[in-house]
N, C-alpha and C positions, 0 to 999 in steps of 0.2 A: 504494500500500500504506500502511496506517495504521502509523505509527511512534511513536505516542503512548507506548506502554509503554516503549520504549527510552529515550525522552526523560525520562519520569518517573523511571525507574530511575536515570539519570545524575544528575538534579537532587536526588534524595532522599539521595544519599551524604553531602552536607555539612550543616552546621548553619547557615551564614550565608546571605546573599542571593546566589543563583547564578542566572544567566540564560543561555539559549541562543538564538542567532539562527538561524532556520530559513529558508533561501532555496533556491529551486529550482536544480538543477545544481551544488550545493555541499554539503559536509558540514556538520552542525551546528557552530556556532562559539561558543566561550566567550570572555569578555573577562577580561583580567588586567592587572596593573601594567605588563607589558611589551608590551601590545597584544592582538591576537586570536590564538586558537589553535584547532586542530581538536579538537573534543570527542569525537566519535564517528566511527569509521571506516566511514562509509557516505555515499553521495551520494544526495540525495533528488531525485526528479523533481517536476515541477509537480503531477502527480496525487498523488504521495506527500504533498506539503505540504497539498493540499486535503483529502485523506482524513484526515490528522492533525488538521487544524483542525476538521473535522466531528466527530471523535472527542472532542476537547476540548470542543466546544460541547455535545455530548450530555450531558456531566457537569455543566454549569453550570446552576444553577436559573434558570427563566424566560428561557432563551435561545432565541430563535427561529432555526431553521436558515436562514431567509431574512432574517437580520439584515443591516444595512448592510455595505458592502464594507470598512469599516474600523471599528475600535473596540477596546474592552478589556472582558474579562470574567474572572471568577475562579471557581474551584471547589475543593472539598476532597475528599480521598480518606481514608477512615477509616484510622487508624494509619500514614498515610504523610505527610500534610501538606496545605498549601493552595498553590495555584498561580494565577498571573495570566498571561493570554494577551493580548498586544496584536497586532493583525493589520491589514494594509493590502494594497492591490493595487499591483503594479508591472508594467507591460507585460502586463496581462491575467492575471497569476498572483498567488498569495498570498505574503506575507512575514510571518513570525511572530517574535515575541520572547516566549519562555516563561520566567517567573521563579518561582522557589520563594520563597514568603513565609516568612521565618524566624520562629521563636518565641523566639529568644534576643535579648532587648532589651539594648542596652548600658547600663551603669550611668552615671548622670549624672556621677559623679566621674571616670570614665575617659574620658568623651566630651568634656567641656568643659575647656579650658585653664585658665580662671580659676575657682578654687574659690569665691571670694566671689560671683561672678555666679551660679554654680550654686546656692549657698545662698540667695541672694536670691529666685531663681525658685521654689525649693522652698518657701520660707517664704510667698511670695505665694499659691501654690496651696493650701497646707495651712491657712492662717490667714484668708484673705479671705472675706468674705460678699458675694459678688457682685463682678464685675469683668471686665475683658477683658485677655487676654494675647495680643498680636499677634506672631507669629513670621514674619519676612520675610527673604528672601535669595535669591540666584540659584540655589541648589541645592535642588531639591525634596526630595531624600533627606536633605540636611543639616537642613532644617527639620523634616521628619517624624521623623528620628532624635532630634532634641532634644525634640520633643513627647512621643514615646513613652518616652524616658528619664525625663522628669518623671512620666509616668503610672506607670512602674515604681516610682519612689520612693514615690508615693502608695499604690500597691497593696501595697507591702511594709510600710509603716509607719503607715498611717492607715486608718480605717474610713470609706470614702466610696463613693458610687455614681458610676461613670465611664461616660458615654454618649459613644461615639466614632463619628463618621461620616466615611467617605471614599468616593470613587468606586471605589477599589481599595484593600483593606487593605494597610498596610505591614507590620504585625506581627500575630501572633495572641497574645492575652493570656489568661492563666488567672486565675481568681478566687483571691486570697490574702486579705489583710485587707480589701480592697475588693471590690465587685461590679462587673464589667466587662460592659457591653453594647456590642457592636460591630456596626455595620450598614453595608452597602455600598449606595451610591446607585445605583439602576438594577436591583438584584436583590432587596435586602431592603426597599427603600422607593423610591417612584417619583421623588421629587425632594428636593433639599436643603431646600426650604421645608417640605414635608410631614414630613421627618425631624426638623427642629427642633421643629415643632409637636407631633409625637407624642412626642418626647423629653421634653417638659415633663410628660407624664403620669406619668413615672417619677420626677419630682422629683430629678434628679441633682445632685450637688455640682459636677461638672465636665461641661461639654458641649464636645466637640471637633469642629471642622469642618476637614478637610484640604483645602488648596488652594482657597481662596475665589476664585471667578472672576466672580461677579455679585452684585448687591445684592438678589436676589429674596428671600433669607431674612432680610434685615436687620430688618424689622419684628418677625419672630418672635424673632430674637436679642435685640432690644431688650426684649421682654417677659420673656425668660429671665433677662437680667441684672438687670432690675428686681425679680425675685422672689428674688434672692440667689444665682443660679447663676453660676459662673465660666465664661466662654466663652473657649476657647483656639482661636485661628484662625491658619491658615497661608496665606501667599501667596508666590508666586515673585517678586513685585514687590520691587525693591530698597528702595523707600521705603515699601512697604506701603500704597500709595494706596487699593486697594479696602477695606482695613481701616479707614482713616480715615473712610470714609463712615458707619461705624457710629456714630462719635462725633457726627456731625452730626445723627443721629436720636435721640440720647440726651440732649438738653438738660434735659428734665424729670427724668430719672433722675440725671444727673450732678450737678445742682444741687439735688437734693431733700434731705430731712433726713439721709439717709445717702449720702455721696458715693461715686461709683463710680470705682474706680481702674483706670487703663488703662495698661499697660506695653507698649512696643514693644521687641522684641528683634531686632536685626540679627544674622544668622548668616553667618559666612564660614568655609568649610572651610579648614583649615590643611594644610601639606604633610605633616604627620605623621598625617593622617587624623583629627585631633581638630578641634573647632569653636572658633572665636573668636567671642565674644559682645560686643555693645554694647547696653546696656540704657538706655532713657530713658523718662520719663513721656510720655504722648501730649500734644501741644500742645493748648491750649484753643482751639477754633475757633468757639466760640459768642459770644465777646465779653463774657461775663459773668465775674465773679470766681469763683475756685474756693474 
């Protein structure tokens, strides 16, 4: 039996990020500070989970019902919200994690412990003409929350064009003082490289790539930064190693008439659910004077 409506109704009750773990022979499970808890008083069979997954897939754009046995896709329901479904196989049956994508983005001053660090990042994004902001740390959500809190700051106070790309959207943003273009890789655009290339057609002030995993798009990112766009990149790597490759391909831009600034931000979640930041300029790997 398809249980998608009950799951959507439950997730739609809150405003923050809420997830349900859907496993055969168990009730839907939520996660909290004290561990897991039963969210809905019903036990789903393997057939129920499969039917529910197919119902979710039917609402996702460009999603093939015969898609791979594991993956992630997102969909939106008018006047309800946007949802992300991650699915995998275990012992021949499906396992789902369904997440409601929140629209309430935390403010930078409430998210970051160090107000001076927050101010420095906001100033960099608002005032730079071309540059790279690399956000790295072990928590994907911590990295993404920091990025979106910065985008919220720009959206509220500056007139900019923000072009944001992720494999699955973390937040939904509305236009305020800025114009916001959000695209999902795999549904709105075929690849990261194509998304960066097409993004330059809109001449954005800020181009965001969530969770950089490969260097396929680095040549396109280089072109974007050379034209004066600020690239904001996230990586789960502690040292941001994938992001440092960008600098290796930027020697001409970095040492041209207009230097390219590249900041690395190390993000560590604190016990009080705020973020600790460590900001440093990217080291020069070209051997040339800056």
